[in-house]
C-alpha positions as CSV (number, residue, x, y, z in Angstrom):
1,X,-4.1,13.9,-11.9
2,X,-3.2,17.4,-11.0
3,X,-0.6,17.7,-8.1
4,X,-0.7,19.8,-5.0
5,X,2.5,21.4,-4.3
6,X,1.7,21.3,-0.7
7,X,-1.4,20.2,1.5
8,X,-2.9,23.6,2.3
9,X,-5.9,22.9,3.8
10,X,-4.0,20.7,6.6
11,X,-1.2,22.9,6.9
12,X,-2.4,26.5,6.5
13,X,0.6,27.2,4.7
14,X,1.4,28.9,1.7
15,X,2.3,26.8,-1.2
16,X,6.2,26.1,-1.1
17,X,8.5,26.6,-4.2
18,X,10.6,23.7,-5.5
19,X,13.5,25.3,-7.4
20,X,16.7,23.7,-7.0
21,X,18.3,25.1,-4.0
22,X,15.5,26.8,-2.0
23,X,15.5,25.0,1.0
24,X,11.3,25.8,2.4
25,X,12.7,27.6,5.3
26,X,9.6,29.0,6.7
27,X,7.6,25.6,6.1
28,X,10.4,23.8,7.6
29,X,11.0,26.4,10.8
30,X,7.2,25.0,11.3
31,X,8.2,21.6,11.2
32,X,11.7,21.6,12.5
33,X,14.4,20.8,10.3
34,X,15.3,16.5,10.2
35,X,19.0,15.8,9.6
36,X,20.1,12.6,8.2
37,X,19.4,9.6,10.5
38,X,16.5,11.4,12.2
39,X,13.1,9.8,12.2
40,X,10.3,11.3,10.0
41,X,7.4,12.5,12.7
42,X,4.4,14.3,11.3
43,X,2.0,17.3,13.6
44,X,0.8,14.2,15.6
45,X,3.5,12.5,16.9
46,X,3.3,9.4,14.3
47,X,6.7,8.4,13.1
48,X,7.0,7.4,9.5
49,X,9.2,4.3,9.1
50,X,7.4,2.9,6.2
51,X,7.3,3.8,2.6
52,X,5.0,2.3,-0.5
53,X,6.6,2.6,-3.7
54,X,4.6,2.1,-6.7
55,X,6.5,1.5,-9.6
56,X,4.2,1.0,-12.4
57,X,0.4,1.9,-12.8
58,X,-0.4,-0.6,-15.0
59,X,-2.2,-3.9,-14.7
60,X,-2.9,-7.2,-16.1
61,X,-6.6,-7.2,-14.1
62,X,-8.9,-5.3,-13.9
63,X,-10.4,-5.6,-10.8
64,X,-14.1,-4.2,-10.2
65,X,-13.2,-2.6,-6.9
66,X,-9.7,-1.1,-7.9
67,X,-9.6,-0.1,-11.8
68,X,-12.0,2.3,-13.4
69,X,-13.2,1.5,-17.3
70,X,-11.0,3.7,-19.5
71,X,-8.3,4.8,-17.2
72,X,-5.8,6.4,-18.9
73,X,-2.3,5.3,-17.9
74,X,0.9,7.7,-17.9
75,X,3.7,7.4,-20.5
76,X,6.4,5.5,-19.3
77,X,8.7,8.7,-20.0
78,X,7.0,10.2,-16.5
79,X,7.6,7.0,-14.4
80,X,10.7,7.1,-11.9
81,X,13.5,5.4,-13.5
82,X,15.3,3.0,-11.4
83,X,18.2,5.4,-10.8
84,X,15.7,7.8,-9.6
85,X,13.8,5.3,-7.2
86,X,17.0,4.4,-5.6
87,X,18.3,7.9,-5.1
88,X,15.1,8.8,-3.4
89,X,15.8,5.7,-1.4
90,X,19.1,6.7,-0.1
91,X,17.6,10.1,1.1
92,X,14.0,8.6,2.8
93,X,16.5,6.1,3.9
94,X,18.6,9.0,5.6
95,X,15.4,10.2,7.2
96,X,14.4,7.2,8.9
97,X,12.6,4.8,6.3
98,X,13.3,1.2,6.9
99,X,10.8,-0.7,5.7
100,X,9.9,-0.6,1.2
101,X,6.9,-2.1,0.4
102,X,6.8,-2.5,-3.9
103,X,3.5,-2.4,-5.1
104,X,1.9,-1.1,-8.7
105,X,-0.4,-1.4,-10.2
106,X,0.8,-4.9,-10.4
107,X,4.4,-4.2,-9.8
108,X,5.3,-7.4,-11.6
109,X,4.5,-6.1,-15.3
110,X,7.3,-3.7,-14.5
111,X,10.3,-5.0,-16.7
112,X,13.4,-5.7,-15.0
113,X,11.5,-6.0,-11.3
114,X,14.0,-8.5,-10.2
115,X,16.9,-6.1,-10.9
116,X,14.9,-3.5,-9.0
117,X,14.3,-5.2,-5.8
118,X,17.7,-6.2,-5.3
119,X,19.1,-2.9,-5.9
120,X,16.5,-1.5,-3.4
121,X,17.9,-4.2,-1.0
122,X,21.1,-2.9,-1.0
123,X,20.1,0.4,0.1
124,X,22.1,1.3,3.2
125,X,19.4,1.6,5.8
126,X,16.5,-0.1,4.4
127,X,16.2,-3.2,6.5
128,X,12.8,-4.9,4.6
129,X,12.0,-4.8,1.1
130,X,8.6,-6.9,0.8
131,X,5.4,-6.2,-2.2
132,X,2.2,-6.4,-3.2
133,X,0.9,-8.8,-6.2
134,X,-1.8,-9.7,-7.8
135,X,-0.2,-13.3,-8.1
136,X,-0.4,-13.7,-12.0
137,X,3.2,-13.6,-12.6
138,X,4.7,-14.9,-9.3
139,X,4.9,-18.6,-10.1
140,X,8.0,-17.7,-12.5
141,X,9.2,-14.6,-10.2
142,X,9.0,-15.8,-6.4
143,X,12.6,-17.8,-6.7
144,X,14.3,-14.6,-8.4
145,X,12.4,-12.2,-6.0
146,X,13.4,-14.1,-3.1
147,X,17.0,-14.2,-4.2
148,X,17.1,-10.2,-5.1
149,X,16.1,-9.7,-1.1
150,X,12.7,-9.7,-1.0
151,X,11.3,-11.0,2.5
152,X,7.6,-11.1,2.2
153,X,4.6,-10.9,-0.2
154,X,1.1,-9.9,-0.1
155,X,-0.9,-11.6,-2.6
156,X,-4.7,-10.5,-3.8
157,X,-7.3,-13.5,-3.5
158,X,-10.6,-12.3,-2.8
159,X,-11.8,-16.1,-3.7
160,X,-11.2,-19.1,-4.4
161,X,-14.1,-19.8,-6.9
162,X,-12.5,-19.8,-10.4
163,X,-15.7,-18.6,-11.8
164,X,-16.1,-15.7,-9.6
165,X,-12.2,-14.7,-9.5
166,X,-12.6,-14.2,-13.0
167,X,-15.4,-12.1,-12.9
168,X,-14.1,-9.8,-10.1
169,X,-10.6,-9.9,-11.7
170,X,-12.2,-9.3,-15.2
171,X,-9.5,-11.4,-16.7
172,X,-7.5,-13.5,-13.6
173,X,-6.6,-17.0,-13.8
174,X,-6.9,-18.4,-10.4
175,X,-4.8,-21.3,-11.0
176,X,-1.8,-19.3,-11.6
177,X,-2.5,-17.1,-8.9
178,X,-2.6,-20.4,-6.7
179,X,0.2,-21.7,-8.2
180,X,2.3,-18.2,-7.3
181,X,1.4,-18.8,-3.8
182,X,2.7,-22.0,-3.7
183,X,5.7,-21.0,-5.3
184,X,6.3,-17.9,-3.1
185,X,6.3,-20.0,0.0
186,X,8.6,-22.8,-1.6
187,X,10.9,-19.8,-2.0
188,X,10.6,-19.1,1.7
189,X,9.0,-15.7,1.3
190,X,6.6,-15.2,4.3
191,X,3.2,-14.6,2.7
192,X,-0.2,-13.2,3.3
193,X,-3.5,-12.9,1.1
194,X,-5.2,-9.9,1.1
195,X,-8.8,-10.2,0.1
196,X,-11.4,-7.2,-0.4
197,X,-14.8,-7.9,1.1
198,X,-17.6,-6.8,-0.6
199,X,-21.0,-7.6,0.6
200,X,-23.0,-9.8,-1.8
201,X,-20.2,-10.7,-4.1
202,X,-17.4,-11.9,-2.2
203,X,-18.7,-12.4,1.3
204,X,-20.0,-15.7,0.6
205,X,-16.1,-16.8,-0.2
206,X,-14.4,-15.8,4.0
207,X,-15.0,-19.2,5.0
208,X,-13.3,-20.5,2.2
209,X,-10.5,-18.1,2.1
210,X,-10.0,-18.6,5.9
211,X,-9.5,-22.4,4.9
212,X,-6.9,-22.1,1.6
213,X,-4.9,-19.8,4.1
214,X,-4.5,-21.8,6.9
215,X,-4.1,-25.1,5.1
216,X,-1.0,-23.6,4.2
217,X,0.0,-21.6,7.3
218,X,-1.1,-18.2,5.8
219,X,-3.1,-15.4,7.3
220,X,-5.8,-14.0,5.3
221,X,-6.4,-10.2,6.0
222,X,-9.6,-8.8,4.6
223,X,-10.2,-5.0,3.4
224,X,-13.2,-3.1,3.4
225,X,-13.8,-1.6,0.2
226,X,-12.9,2.1,0.1
227,X,-14.1,4.5,-2.2
228,X,-11.4,5.8,-4.1
229,X,-11.8,7.2,-7.8
230,X,-14.0,9.8,-6.4
231,X,-16.2,6.8,-5.3
232,X,-17.3,5.9,-8.9
233,X,-16.3,2.2,-8.1
234,X,-18.3,2.3,-4.6
235,X,-21.4,1.3,-3.8
236,X,-22.6,1.2,0.1
237,X,-24.4,-1.9,-0.3
238,X,-21.7,-3.5,-1.3
239,X,-20.1,-2.5,1.6
240,X,-19.2,-5.2,4.3
241,X,-18.3,-3.9,7.7
242,X,-14.8,-5.5,9.7
243,X,-17.8,-6.7,12.3
244,X,-19.9,-8.6,9.8
245,X,-16.5,-10.3,8.6
246,X,-15.5,-11.4,12.3
247,X,-18.9,-12.6,12.8
248,X,-18.7,-14.7,9.0
249,X,-15.5,-16.4,10.5
250,X,-17.0,-17.3,13.9
251,X,-20.2,-18.8,12.6
252,X,-18.1,-21.0,10.1
253,X,-15.0,-22.1,13.0
254,X,-15.9,-20.8,16.2
255,X,-15.2,-17.7,18.1
256,X,-12.5,-15.2,17.7
257,X,-9.8,-13.1,20.2
258,X,-7.7,-10.5,19.4
259,X,-4.2,-11.8,18.6
260,X,-1.6,-10.0,20.5
261,X,0.8,-8.1,18.6
262,X,3.8,-9.8,17.6
263,X,5.7,-7.3,16.1
264,X,6.2,-3.4,15.5
265,X,5.1,-3.9,12.2
266,X,1.1,-5.3,14.0
267,X,1.3,-2.7,16.0
268,X,1.6,0.2,13.6
269,X,0.2,-1.3,10.3
270,X,-4.0,-1.2,9.2
271,X,-4.5,-4.5,9.9
272,X,-6.4,-5.8,13.2
273,X,-5.5,-9.5,13.8
274,X,-8.1,-12.2,15.3
275,X,-7.4,-15.7,15.6
276,X,-9.9,-18.3,16.9
277,X,-10.2,-18.9,20.4
278,X,-7.7,-22.3,21.4
279,X,-6.5,-22.1,18.2
280,X,-3.5,-19.0,17.6
281,X,-2.1,-20.9,14.3
282,X,-5.6,-20.2,12.6
283,X,-5.4,-16.6,12.4
284,X,-6.9,-13.3,9.9
285,X,-6.8,-10.1,9.9
286,X,-8.9,-7.0,9.1
287,X,-8.2,-4.0,7.5
288,X,-11.2,-1.7,8.4
289,X,-10.6,1.7,6.7
290,X,-14.3,2.3,6.7
291,X,-15.7,1.1,10.0
292,X,-13.3,1.1,12.7
293,X,-10.5,3.9,11.7
294,X,-6.7,3.3,12.2
295,X,-5.5,6.4,11.1
296,X,-4.0,7.5,14.4
297,X,-1.6,4.8,14.3
298,X,-0.6,5.5,10.6
299,X,3.2,5.4,9.8
300,X,3.8,5.4,6.1
301,X,4.2,7.5,3.1
302,X,3.2,6.8,-0.5
303,X,5.2,7.2,-3.7
304,X,3.6,6.8,-6.8
305,X,5.3,5.6,-10.0
306,X,5.5,9.1,-11.5
307,X,7.1,10.3,-8.1
308,X,4.4,12.0,-6.2
309,X,4.4,11.6,-2.6
310,X,1.4,11.3,-1.3
311,X,1.1,11.6,2.7
312,X,-2.4,10.2,3.1
313,X,-4.2,7.4,1.0
314,X,-7.5,9.2,1.3
315,X,-6.6,12.5,-0.3
316,X,-5.1,13.9,-3.2
317,X,-2.3,16.1,-1.9
318,X,1.0,15.2,-3.2
319,X,4.6,16.6,-3.6
320,X,6.0,16.0,-7.0
321,X,9.8,14.6,-5.9
322,X,10.3,13.5,-9.8
323,X,10.1,17.3,-10.5
324,X,12.6,18.0,-7.9
325,X,15.0,15.9,-8.8
326,X,14.7,16.3,-12.8
327,X,14.7,20.0,-12.3
328,X,18.6,19.6,-11.0
329,X,17.3,19.7,-7.4
330,X,20.0,18.3,-4.8
331,X,19.4,15.7,-2.3
332,X,18.5,18.3,0.4
333,X,15.7,19.5,-1.8
334,X,14.7,16.5,-1.8
335,X,14.6,15.7,1.7
336,X,13.0,19.4,2.3
337,X,10.2,18.3,-0.4
338,X,9.6,14.9,1.8
339,X,9.4,16.9,5.1
340,X,6.9,19.2,3.6
341,X,4.6,16.8,2.6
342,X,4.7,14.9,5.8
343,X,4.2,18.4,7.5
344,X,0.8,18.5,5.8
345,X,-0.2,15.1,6.8
346,X,-3.8,14.9,7.7
347,X,-4.9,13.3,10.8
348,X,-7.0,11.2,8.8
349,X,-9.3,10.3,5.9
350,X,-12.7,11.6,5.3
351,X,-14.4,8.4,3.7
352,X,-17.9,7.6,4.7
353,X,-20.0,5.0,4.1
354,X,-22.3,6.7,1.3
355,X,-19.1,6.8,-0.7
356,X,-18.5,10.6,-0.4
357,X,-15.1,11.5,0.7
358,X,-12.7,9.6,-0.8
359,X,-9.7,11.0,-3.2
360,X,-10.0,11.8,-7.0
361,X,-7.1,8.9,-7.3
362,X,-7.6,5.5,-8.5
363,X,-6.6,2.8,-6.4
364,X,-4.5,0.7,-9.1
365,X,-2.5,3.9,-9.5
366,X,-1.2,4.1,-6.1
367,X,-1.1,0.5,-4.9
368,X,-2.9,0.8,-1.8
């Protein structure tokens, strides 16, 4: 994927240079130079405290909504090294990032992941390290990850029917994932389940997923299908809107009511939470990128495994932080590049229910 040096459409500015020593002064005057310790705030007054960090574009599953057939993976030499990741996180922490979510691809296929998590947790200013995984290797890794400093984990689980699970993931093993979920609970990790809701494919699993989660004291979050990969994996007839998801839960368990926000993450995160009336312990979330937008509260940036900083999941604009540091750039150069990326952050995505308006990038390469 070609990296655009600046989201020109969003900002109207000329593409910046990123050679070492070039402080990008004209663009930074527009943004206002933020010193170490100051928050990252975009043009729409959204404060960034959260970085989604992809550590690999590879995955041991091939989910039908995530990975196109024939996708080409980046050579390993193109991926950020652990040293580069830690250096970049020091800069992000100095700009106010406090939460890091480790993603992929599938992060657990990156060698020595436990060591990386420990190194991230040791970065001054990073208050919380969390992860999203398909759970296939979690039974073995949950306890070491928790000991390394991981605090919570989201596990992708679209169905609890073993045959349908294998069909959707194109190679997954449901029993291994369930064992991983239970191991994560036993290790003391906070666990949530993520399920992509697909009409005609997994919509019949909504009630069983709720039951599976609630019996373990967990929250399940249903995610609307999004037209990534230029919409090649998206079909409008499989779109299941948030309202239909709520209706399915209510039909199985009774009426729902909005859950009050319990922490700042909920107030600014993508999921909106609901609970059964009269039973606040049974709760679900819905991430409704297609039908009930939440872009106005977006508080995150995304860093790909190859060091491309994406200000929005729904656009292909990116600034290569890897290129800055591998060309000998200073931490000040990295800081300026981050701020330029934030300057170009759009008001929102352009997804449409027809499947148009999505980015070229693949979900597997950016970690959702």
